[in-house]
Backbone bond lengths (Angstrom), bond angles and torsions (degrees), N, CA, C in turn:
res aa  C-N    CA-C-N  psi(-1)  N-CA   C-N-CA  omega(-1)  CA-C   N-CA-C  phi
1 X - - - 1.466 - - 1.540 105.12 -
2 X 1.356 109.18 136.82 1.527 115.10 -177.68 1.506 111.98 -80.12
3 X 1.280 114.37 162.18 1.505 115.84 -179.41 1.485 112.81 -61.85
4 X 1.312 118.38 -32.01 1.380 120.62 -179.92 1.563 111.79 -69.59
5 X 1.296 113.98 -36.36 1.477 116.43 177.99 1.602 111.32 -72.20
6 X 1.262 111.09 -35.20 1.547 111.34 173.58 1.489 114.35 -68.47
7 X 1.278 115.12 -34.66 1.477 117.80 173.10 1.505 113.78 -64.51
8 X 1.386 115.28 -44.77 1.407 119.29 177.10 1.568 113.44 -58.50
9 X 1.375 115.98 -43.57 1.427 121.09 174.13 1.426 113.85 -61.76
10 X 1.347 117.61 -41.97 1.559 117.01 -179.41 1.489 109.16 -67.42
11 X 1.404 120.98 -37.25 1.479 119.89 178.23 1.463 110.32 -66.28
12 X 1.313 119.31 -34.19 1.504 120.78 178.43 1.520 108.56 -65.81
13 X 1.318 115.27 -49.39 1.469 117.32 177.17 1.503 116.84 -58.07
14 X 1.365 116.71 -37.61 1.461 120.17 175.31 1.530 110.88 -65.83
15 X 1.335 117.17 -43.79 1.506 116.99 175.21 1.537 112.75 -62.84
16 X 1.311 119.24 -39.45 1.415 121.67 179.23 1.562 112.52 -59.96
17 X 1.358 112.77 -45.35 1.422 122.72 179.87 1.510 110.75 -66.84
18 X 1.395 120.13 -37.15 1.402 121.29 179.31 1.509 110.64 -70.86
19 X 1.407 117.34 -36.32 1.453 119.70 174.44 1.552 112.68 -60.81
20 X 1.366 113.93 -45.01 1.427 118.28 177.99 1.579 115.45 -63.07
21 X 1.321 115.81 -38.05 1.391 118.38 172.45 1.444 116.20 -66.82
22 X 1.374 119.49 -34.58 1.395 123.68 174.05 1.509 113.16 -70.90
23 X 1.194 118.81 -33.76 1.514 123.91 173.58 1.501 110.57 -62.59
24 X 1.430 112.40 -50.46 1.422 116.45 178.97 1.610 115.72 -61.17
25 X 1.275 112.53 -34.70 1.493 118.61 178.97 1.528 107.18 -70.06
26 X 1.355 119.55 -39.82 1.471 119.20 177.99 1.607 112.09 -62.30
27 X 1.330 110.60 -41.69 1.456 114.59 178.00 1.496 116.63 -62.58
28 X 1.365 112.77 -44.41 1.488 121.04 173.69 1.563 112.12 -53.76
29 X 1.395 112.38 -51.23 1.435 120.33 -175.35 1.565 107.31 -60.94
30 X 1.303 114.79 -40.77 1.525 115.68 175.37 1.473 115.22 -62.56
31 X 1.367 117.43 -35.95 1.370 115.93 -176.46 1.632 111.02 -76.03
32 X 1.135 115.83 -25.59 1.542 119.12 -177.92 1.532 113.58 -96.15
33 X 1.267 115.23 -12.02 1.569 119.23 -176.89 1.517 111.26 -97.76
34 X 1.329 117.58 -10.08 1.414 123.63 -178.70 1.548 113.37 84.55
35 X 1.322 119.27 10.23 1.477 117.98 -177.84 1.485 111.28 -89.64
36 X 1.272 119.97 -2.00 1.448 123.34 -178.60 1.439 109.94 -59.21
37 X 1.372 122.15 -34.35 1.396 121.70 -179.44 1.529 113.55 -67.88
38 X 1.287 115.85 -23.96 1.485 119.24 176.47 1.402 110.64 -81.54
39 X 1.324 122.81 -26.57 1.445 121.69 179.87 1.556 113.86 -76.93
40 X 1.336 116.34 -28.16 1.390 116.94 -179.31 1.568 107.09 -119.13
41 X 1.308 116.16 99.29 1.454 120.60 178.90 1.478 111.64 -61.73
42 X 1.326 117.81 136.57 1.390 121.99 179.75 1.531 111.40 -84.29
43 X 1.320 119.14 130.41 1.412 125.59 -173.36 1.592 109.63 -84.42
44 X 1.370 115.92 123.19 1.505 118.93 175.34 1.501 105.70 -67.24
45 X 1.398 109.78 145.23 1.417 117.57 178.36 1.586 106.64 -68.93
46 X 1.315 117.17 145.32 1.487 119.98 -178.29 1.602 109.86 -74.50
47 X 1.300 114.32 135.46 1.318 119.26 176.88 1.434 117.34 -73.48
48 X 1.308 123.22 138.38 1.421 122.73 -176.66 1.446 113.10 -114.28
49 X 1.287 122.39 152.04 1.509 125.26 -177.87 1.578 110.64 -48.16
50 X 1.431 117.00 -41.01 1.373 119.21 -176.09 1.456 114.88 -64.51
51 X 1.377 113.89 -37.83 1.491 121.31 176.69 1.562 109.48 -63.21
52 X 1.247 114.75 -50.48 1.481 116.45 -178.19 1.497 109.39 -63.93
53 X 1.310 120.73 -42.38 1.403 123.10 179.14 1.574 115.66 -59.17
54 X 1.321 115.64 -34.43 1.406 122.22 172.64 1.439 115.88 -63.43
55 X 1.339 115.92 -43.80 1.475 124.26 177.98 1.578 105.83 -61.75
56 X 1.349 119.22 -51.32 1.333 122.90 -175.49 1.519 110.69 -63.43
57 X 1.319 117.99 -42.96 1.432 118.19 -179.50 1.557 113.37 -64.38
58 X 1.285 115.44 -31.70 1.461 122.59 177.49 1.657 110.52 -70.57
59 X 1.300 117.28 -35.35 1.385 119.49 176.94 1.372 112.34 -80.13
60 X 1.364 123.73 -22.76 1.367 130.12 173.00 1.447 113.92 -65.43
61 X 1.393 113.50 -42.85 1.424 123.25 177.38 1.558 112.57 -65.43
62 X 1.384 110.90 -24.54 1.471 117.48 -176.83 1.590 107.97 -85.45
63 X 1.388 114.63 2.87 1.491 115.16 -179.40 1.561 116.92 100.61
64 X 1.218 118.17 6.84 1.468 119.69 -178.63 1.497 119.37 -101.43
65 X 1.337 111.21 23.51 1.533 115.85 -175.41 1.549 114.31 -55.85
66 X 1.336 117.43 -44.11 1.456 121.62 -178.64 1.563 108.60 -67.06
67 X 1.380 120.63 -38.23 1.429 119.18 179.15 1.518 107.74 -66.98
68 X 1.291 119.92 -37.37 1.560 121.42 -175.56 1.559 104.92 -66.87
69 X 1.282 116.71 -41.23 1.396 115.54 179.21 1.509 114.63 -61.64
70 X 1.310 117.22 -39.68 1.439 126.25 171.87 1.566 110.47 -57.22
71 X 1.302 116.92 -44.34 1.492 121.29 -178.60 1.474 108.49 -69.13
72 X 1.240 120.46 -39.23 1.595 124.35 178.94 1.473 104.31 -57.55
73 X 1.401 118.79 -45.77 1.401 122.68 -174.01 1.526 107.82 -65.46
74 X 1.379 116.39 -40.06 1.444 121.66 -179.89 1.554 108.50 -56.80
75 X 1.360 117.51 -31.18 1.502 119.00 -176.27 1.542 107.81 -97.58
76 X 1.360 120.47 11.82 1.442 124.55 171.98 1.581 112.48 80.60
77 X 1.313 113.62 31.37 1.513 116.79 177.67 1.451 114.20 -139.17
78 X 1.309 115.50 150.84 1.482 118.42 175.91 1.514 111.03 -90.80
79 X 1.416 116.39 -21.96 1.488 121.30 172.53 1.505 109.94 -141.03
80 X 1.275 117.33 162.90 1.485 123.15 -176.87 1.442 114.66 -47.15
81 X 1.343 119.92 -48.18 1.406 123.52 -177.26 1.490 116.13 -54.11
82 X 1.460 116.48 -21.48 1.380 125.27 176.57 1.468 119.15 -82.36
83 X 1.346 113.47 -12.19 1.522 126.29 178.17 1.559 109.37 -70.77
84 X 1.184 115.05 129.99 1.642 117.21 177.75 1.549 103.40 -73.74
85 X 1.340 111.00 138.08 1.448 122.16 -179.15 1.627 115.28 -53.00
86 X 1.360 110.85 -30.66 1.383 118.83 -179.58 1.474 112.27 -67.50
87 X 1.411 116.10 -15.60 1.533 121.95 -174.94 1.531 106.98 -100.85
88 X 1.292 120.58 -4.82 1.507 120.59 -175.72 1.591 113.86 -54.51
89 X 1.401 115.95 -45.50 1.470 119.88 -179.06 1.554 108.03 -61.72
90 X 1.375 115.46 -48.93 1.403 114.54 -178.05 1.628 116.19 -62.56
91 X 1.348 105.55 -35.66 1.501 107.20 -179.74 1.542 112.74 -70.42
92 X 1.290 114.03 -31.75 1.530 118.80 176.81 1.521 109.56 -67.53
93 X 1.315 119.04 -36.01 1.469 122.62 178.56 1.530 109.14 -70.07
94 X 1.331 118.56 -35.53 1.399 118.08 175.47 1.566 113.01 -69.45
95 X 1.299 114.21 -35.65 1.440 120.73 -175.12 1.602 106.94 -71.34
96 X 1.362 116.94 -37.24 1.465 120.70 171.67 1.435 113.06 -51.63
97 X 1.298 114.57 -41.94 1.513 117.46 -173.16 1.562 109.33 -70.53
98 X 1.343 121.07 -14.51 1.460 116.79 179.20 1.537 111.26 -69.94
99 X 1.308 118.62 -28.43 1.501 119.14 177.37 1.464 110.97 -73.30
100 X 1.372 119.71 -25.96 1.401 120.29 177.04 1.526 116.21 -65.64
101 X 1.371 111.79 -24.15 1.489 114.44 178.66 1.463 119.11 -77.02
102 X 1.383 115.76 -8.53 1.362 124.98 179.75 1.578 115.80 -81.15
């Protein structure tokens, strides 16, 4: 290997090491500055049919049966099992608003 090839290899290794050190420094700074929560978004647990059903049953017992039926129709269903899972969160938000009306 020629001297120039060795020098090019050494320069590349130095740059790679510098990049690794810089990356480690950024990670450490994030750990101690409180920004790590912003870097890794927390995933919300997936709502299940049973969870939504329990909330709707509770609201129905509180006298909101007719409003719940209207909300189900809003989401294109006659009963909860017909509501798309993607709409569960929005449905629950609408149901929460029913208690605010009392």
